C-alpha positions, 0 to 999 in steps of 0.5 A, a space after each residue: 198935166 199938160 207943160 209946154 215950153 217957150 222961148 221969148 214967147 215962141 212955143 218950142 218943141 220938147 225935142 229942141 230944149 237939147 240945142 238951147 244954151 242959156 247963159 248966166 245972165 239969162 238965167 240972173 234975170 230969168 230969175 230976177 222977174 221970177 221974184 219981181 213977180 211974187 213980190 207983186 202977187 205978195 202985195 196985191 195979196 196984202 192990199 186985198 186983205 186990207 181992204 176987206 178988213 181980213 188979216 191973215 197970220 
């Protein structure tokens, strides 16, 4: 397993993480982005199931 870190699309080294400060707004924006991505993925999956005629409960 490989882990990589980036800030604003720019790669950083793990040892650089100790100097990073994350604001409450940064965290909220990140969580909203994750929530939106999950929601979009779920919608896409539902659309694929509807078009294929397969419904998984």
